[in-house]
TORKOL-4160 file (C-alpha; in steps of 0.2 Angstrom, whole numbers, padded with zeros to 4 digits, m for minus):
86
<pt num="1" X="0000" Y="0001" Z="0000"/>
<pt num="2" X="0011" Y="0013" Z="m0007"/>
<pt num="3" X="m0004" Y="0024" Z="m0007"/>
<pt num="4" X="m0004" Y="0025" Z="0013"/>
<pt num="5" X="0015" Y="0028" Z="0014"/>
<pt num="6" X="0013" Y="0042" Z="0003"/>
<pt num="7" X="m0001" Y="0049" Z="0012"/>
<pt num="8" X="0006" Y="0046" Z="0029"/>
<pt num="9" X="0022" Y="0055" Z="0023"/>
<pt num="10" X="0012" Y="0071" Z="0016"/>
<pt num="11" X="0003" Y="0071" Z="0031"/>
<pt num="12" X="0019" Y="0071" Z="0043"/>
<pt num="13" X="0026" Y="0085" Z="0034"/>
<pt num="14" X="0012" Y="0094" Z="0036"/>
<pt num="15" X="0010" Y="0091" Z="0057"/>
<pt num="16" X="0029" Y="0096" Z="0057"/>
<pt num="17" X="0024" Y="0113" Z="0047"/>
<pt num="18" X="0014" Y="0115" Z="0060"/>
<pt num="19" X="0025" Y="0117" Z="0074"/>
<pt num="20" X="0020" Y="0104" Z="0083"/>
<pt num="21" X="0033" Y="0097" Z="0095"/>
<pt num="22" X="0045" Y="0082" Z="0089"/>
<pt num="23" X="0038" Y="0073" Z="0103"/>
<pt num="24" X="0020" Y="0072" Z="0097"/>
<pt num="25" X="0026" Y="0072" Z="0081"/>
<pt num="26" X="0035" Y="0056" Z="0084"/>
<pt num="27" X="0020" Y="0048" Z="0095"/>
<pt num="28" X="0008" Y="0054" Z="0080"/>
<pt num="29" X="0020" Y="0043" Z="0069"/>
<pt num="30" X="0021" Y="0029" Z="0078"/>
<pt num="31" X="0002" Y="0028" Z="0082"/>
<pt num="32" X="m0001" Y="0030" Z="0064"/>
<pt num="33" X="0014" Y="0017" Z="0057"/>
<pt num="34" X="0003" Y="0006" Z="0068"/>
<pt num="35" X="m0013" Y="0010" Z="0062"/>
<pt num="36" X="m0005" Y="0007" Z="0045"/>
<pt num="37" X="0001" Y="m0011" Z="0049"/>
<pt num="38" X="m0015" Y="m0015" Z="0054"/>
<pt num="39" X="m0024" Y="m0008" Z="0036"/>
<pt num="40" X="m0010" Y="m0018" Z="0025"/>
<pt num="41" X="m0012" Y="m0035" Z="0036"/>
<pt num="42" X="m0032" Y="m0034" Z="0029"/>
<pt num="43" X="m0037" Y="m0045" Z="0019"/>
<pt num="44" X="m0045" Y="m0042" Z="0007"/>
<pt num="45" X="m0037" Y="m0025" Z="0004"/>
<pt num="46" X="m0043" Y="m0009" Z="0011"/>
<pt num="47" X="m0044" Y="0004" Z="0000"/>
<pt num="48" X="m0040" Y="0022" Z="0008"/>
<pt num="49" X="m0051" Y="0029" Z="m0002"/>
<pt num="50" X="m0066" Y="0021" Z="0005"/>
<pt num="51" X="m0062" Y="0024" Z="0023"/>
<pt num="52" X="m0075" Y="0035" Z="0029"/>
<pt num="53" X="m0072" Y="0048" Z="0045"/>
<pt num="54" X="m0084" Y="0038" Z="0054"/>
<pt num="55" X="m0071" Y="0023" Z="0055"/>
<pt num="56" X="m0058" Y="0034" Z="0057"/>
<pt num="57" X="m0068" Y="0041" Z="0073"/>
<pt num="58" X="m0073" Y="0023" Z="0081"/>
<pt num="59" X="m0056" Y="0017" Z="0078"/>
<pt num="60" X="m0048" Y="0030" Z="0088"/>
<pt num="61" X="m0061" Y="0031" Z="0103"/>
<pt num="62" X="m0058" Y="0013" Z="0103"/>
<pt num="63" X="m0039" Y="0015" Z="0104"/>
<pt num="64" X="m0044" Y="0027" Z="0119"/>
<pt num="65" X="m0057" Y="0018" Z="0128"/>
<pt num="66" X="m0043" Y="0003" Z="0129"/>
<pt num="67" X="m0031" Y="0013" Z="0132"/>
<pt num="68" X="m0033" Y="0028" Z="0144"/>
<pt num="69" X="m0048" Y="0024" Z="0150"/>
<pt num="70" X="m0044" Y="0006" Z="0161"/>
<pt num="71" X="m0055" Y="0007" Z="0177"/>
<pt num="72" X="m0066" Y="0021" Z="0172"/>
<pt num="73" X="m0085" Y="0017" Z="0175"/>
<pt num="74" X="m0093" Y="0013" Z="0161"/>
<pt num="75" X="m0106" Y="0025" Z="0160"/>
<pt num="76" X="m0091" Y="0038" Z="0161"/>
<pt num="77" X="m0083" Y="0031" Z="0144"/>
<pt num="78" X="m0099" Y="0032" Z="0137"/>
<pt num="79" X="m0103" Y="0048" Z="0137"/>
<pt num="80" X="m0086" Y="0055" Z="0134"/>
<pt num="81" X="m0090" Y="0043" Z="0118"/>
<pt num="82" X="m0106" Y="0053" Z="0113"/>
<pt num="83" X="m0099" Y="0069" Z="0115"/>
<pt num="84" X="m0082" Y="0066" Z="0101"/>
<pt num="85" X="m0093" Y="0057" Z="0089"/>
<pt num="86" X="m0106" Y="0072" Z="0089"/>
């Protein structure tokens, strides 16, 4: 999926140009590389053009729930999800 790699490179170039800290760029790059590996491993392959914003939002929200909100009551994270999806 060379298109993914080109998309990632152009996004990161733009991200750096915004003046974001190097640590934030490195973190974002690592997360996007990880997601890219997941996309590349899917069978059948996913066409990048077919990825809608809702899928990205769901994926990011799911990741946040699994990694940052452990131990928080279910109702609290449900409210959080509703707020970020509207």
